[in-house]
N, C-alpha and C positions, 0 to 999 in steps of 0.2 A: 344226782340231778338236783337234789335239794340245795346243796352247797352252791352249785352254779347259778341256780335261780336266785339265791340270796345275794350272791355277788352282783348279778345283773340288776337287782333291785336298788342297789346303792350307787349305780353308775350315774355320775353327775354330768356326763357328756353323751347323751343318747344320740344315735345316728338316724337320720331320716333317709328314706329311699330317694334315689335320684329323680324319679318322676314327680316327687313332691317339692323339689327345689326349683326356684325361678331365678335366673341371672339377668341383671339389667345393666344398661349402660351407666346409670347413675351410681349403681353399686360398684362398678369397675373404677369410676373416677374417685369415689370415696376410698376404695381399697388402695389405689395408687398413692393418694394423698396421705393415707394412714401409714403406709409402708415408708414413705419418705420421712414423715415425722418421727416414726420409731427408729429409723436408721440414724437420723440426726441426733436424737436424744441418746441413743446407745453410744455413739462416738463421743458425745459430750461427757457422758458418765464415765466412759473408759479413760478419757483424758484426765478427768477429775481424779480418778483413782490412781493413775500413774504419776501424777504430779506429787512432788514431795511437800509435806506439811512441816512447817517450822513452829516450834513451841518455845516460848521465852520463859525463863525462870530466873529469879534473883536470889542471891545469897550474900553473906558477908565475905569480903575478900580476906583470905587467910594467908596469902603469899607473903614471904619474907626473904630478904637477902637476895633477891633476883635483880638483874639489870633490866633496864628499859631501852629497847631499840627504837631509835628515831630515824626513819627513812626520809631523807631530804632530797628534793630535786627541784631547783628553782633557778630562774634566769634573771640577771640584772642587766638590762640592755644598755644602760648609760654609765656603768662603772667598769673599768678594766679589772682584770684579776689581780694585778699587782697591788691594788689598794684595798681589796676585800679581805676580811678575816672573819672567822667564825669562832665563837667562844660559847662555853656552856658552864653554868654555875648552879649549884643546888641551894636549897633554902638555908644551909648553914653558912654560906658565903665561901665555900670551897670550890675552886674550879675542878671539875671532874671530867676527864676524858679517858676512856678505857684504852688499854693498849691495843685492842682489836679495832679501834675506830679507824674507819677509812673514809676520808673526804677528799674529793677531787674537784679541781676547777678546770673548766674548759674555756679557752679564749675564743670569743666570737667576733666576727667582723660586723660591719654595719648592717649586713643582710642576714645575720643570724647563723652564718656558717662557721664551723669549727676551724680554727687556725692554730690551735696549740692546746696542750694538756699540761696541768701542773698539779702536783700532790701537795695538799696543805700540810706543812710541817710546823706551823706556828701554833698548833693545838698542843699545849703542854699542861701537865698536871702541877698545880702550884697552889699554895695557900694564898688566899686573898686577904692579906692583913692590911687593914685600912691605914693604920698609922705609918707602916713601912712603905706602903704604896705612895702616900703623900710625900714622904721624905725622898723617895726615889724620883718622883716627878720634879720635886723642887731642885734636886741635884742636877737632873737633866736640863732643866730650864737654865740653871746658873751656868752650866758648862756651855750650853748653846749660846747664851748671851756673851760669854767670855770669848767664844770663838768668832762671834760676829758672822756666823754663816754655817755652812755645812761641810762635811768632808766630801771627798770625791765620789764615794759610793752614793751618798744622798743626792748629790747634784745629778749624777747619772740617772738615778731612779726618777727624779723630778722631770728630767727631760723626756725619759721614756714614757712616763705616765701622761704627760702633757701631749705627746705625740699620739698616744693611744686614744686619748679623749678627742683630739682633733680628727682622728680617723673614724670615730664613732664606735670604738671597740666596746664589747660587753663581756659578760662572764656568766657561765652556767656553773652552779655549785650543786654537787650531788654526792650521795654516799650514805653512810650509816653512822650515827652516833650511838654509842652504848653508854648510858649514864645510870647512876644509882636510881633505885625505884623510890624516889622522894620528890617532893615538889621542887621546881626550879625553873630555869629558863635557858634558852640558847638564843643567840642573836648573830646576825650578819651585819657588819658595819665597816667603817674605815678606822676604827679605834686602834688597830694595830700600827697605824702610822704615828710617827713623832708629830706632835701638835704643830711644830713649825714647818715640817715637811708638808703636812696636810694643808696648812695655810698657804704655802707657796704653790701647791698644786691647784687648789680650788679657789683660793682668794676669799674664803669664808664658808661657814657651814651652810649658808643658804644656797650655795651653788652645788652642793652634793645631792645629786639626783638619785634617790633610792627607789626609783620605779622598779617593780619586780613582777614576775609571773611565776606562780607556784604550780608546777606540773604535778607534783606528788608530795604529800606530807602525811605520813602514817606512822603508827606506833606498833608495828608488828605486821605479820603476813595478812593478806586479804582473804576473806571468806565470801561465799556467794551472797550477794545482796548487800554488802557493806557499802556505806556512803561516807566518804571523808569530805567534810564541808569545805576544806581549803583546796582540794584538787581542782585545777582549772581556774584558780583565782588570778585576776589581772588587776594590778594597781599601778597606773601610769600617771606620772606627774608632769605638768607643763609649766615651766617658768616659776617653779616653787619647790619647796622641799619640806620635809618634816619627818617625824618618827612614827612608824607603824607599830602597834602593839596588838598581838593576837592572844587573847586569854582563852586557854584551852582546858577543858575539864575532861580528863581521860577516864574511860570506863573499862576496867578489865573485863575481857570477854572470852568465853570458851565456846567453840563451835564443835558440836558432836555430829559426825556424819552417820549415815545409815550403816556404814561399814564398821562402826564403833571407833573409828579414828577420832582423835581429839586434837583440835587446832587451838593453841593458846595465843591470843592476840589482844588488841585493844581497839576500841572505837572512841570517838570523842565528840563533844559539842564545842561551840565556838562563840566568842564575843570579840568584836573588832573595835579598835579605837585608834584614831589618827590625831596627832598633834602637829600643827604647822609650825615651822621655824620662824622666828623673827630676828631682827638685827641685834637684839640684846642677849640672845641665848648664847651661853658658853658651851653648851653640849653640841654634839655632832649627830646628824640624822642616823637612824639605824632601823632595822626590822627585828622586832623582838617577838619571841614565842614563849609566853609564860604559861607553864602547865602545872596542873595539880591533879592528884589521883583521887578518884571516888572510892569510898570504902565498900562499895557494893559491886559484886561480880555478876555479870549477866551471862547466863548459860542458854545457848540456842541449840535446840535438838532437832535433827531431821527425823520425821516420822512418816510412815506410809499407812494410809487408811486400810482397814482390814478388808479381806476378800468378802466376808459375810456382809459387810457394809455395802460393797458394790452390788452383790446379788440382791439385797433388799431394795436398793434404789432402782435397779433394773426392773425388778418385778413391779415396783410402784409405777414407774413411768411407762413401761411397755404395756402393762395390764390396763392402766388408765387410758392410754391412747387407744388400745383395742376396744375398750368399752365405749369410749366417746365416739369413735368412728362408727361403731355398730348403731348407736343411738342416732347419729347423723344420717346414716343410711336409711333407717326406718322412717325418719321424718321426711326425707326427700322422696322416698317411695310413696308414702301416703299423700304428700303434696302433689306429686305428679299424677297419682291416681285420681285425686279429687278434681284436678283440672281436666284431665282427659275423660273422666267419668266412664272408664272402662273397668269392668269387673276383673278382679284378680284373685287367683286361688293360692297365691304364694303364702305359705305358712312359716317357712324358715328361710332366712337369707344368710348366705355364707359368703 
């Protein structure tokens, strides 16, 4: 008996007999409100626990000898596919296009509907020797002047492109470029045309409309929450032309899932610059993407809050709500009692 009495003496929750308890309408209202608040807080804390937490860490990028994938998907509504070409060049001046590179062009009508498909075959790997390039251009110019015109293939192309321009044809360029992991640029332009052919088609560089819509531009697979600044970009020109330059700073990124899977990708920041053409410019409009790589790698880790953390927060919010509603009930009971001036023998309210 001594042990039982000792255990009863430390009971923090003594029970009162039923005839000593008094139930009131105000107590019922407070109880309902308290239960609603506790249920709401419980669901909120459960949702907070189930949501994944992401933690960002930074370290020095140690990757070497890897390729950089460039995912491109953009539309040129005012230029036919026959005049568009894409090129990539790294910081050493060497044109680099990996053998696995796949770039496609879709012919679009004036309403944006697909009317044909073409694989870009003019992406070749070659040394960009400045002196030989100038000599080659000079030779072509001399031959063109000597011929006083163009061959049959060039004339056929000029007629075809002029007809496409008159019909309002556009072009969608999409695919993947695999380039060396060094600073460089890639651009979409009419530079693949002979200068005299381009002059015959457009009548001058100011008439080359490089309006474009970038549907997707990324440097690797996407992870949850990634934001690519150029996605959804629209740059439409009216009665003018110019060169667009997008300066991109690429940040190597690793995304670590809760399942321990690792996704290696890249995110980037952006600065945009536009140069309008004038009648004295000897260059042709283009859309340039000039990229550089950050020496810092960002690691994003998914984490789940601990179960003990959930229990602690639940005890805090539910216990606090229970205590607060108990205080509110006592105040309401005393207030009602003082107004009605009726004696009450209630000692414990539950």
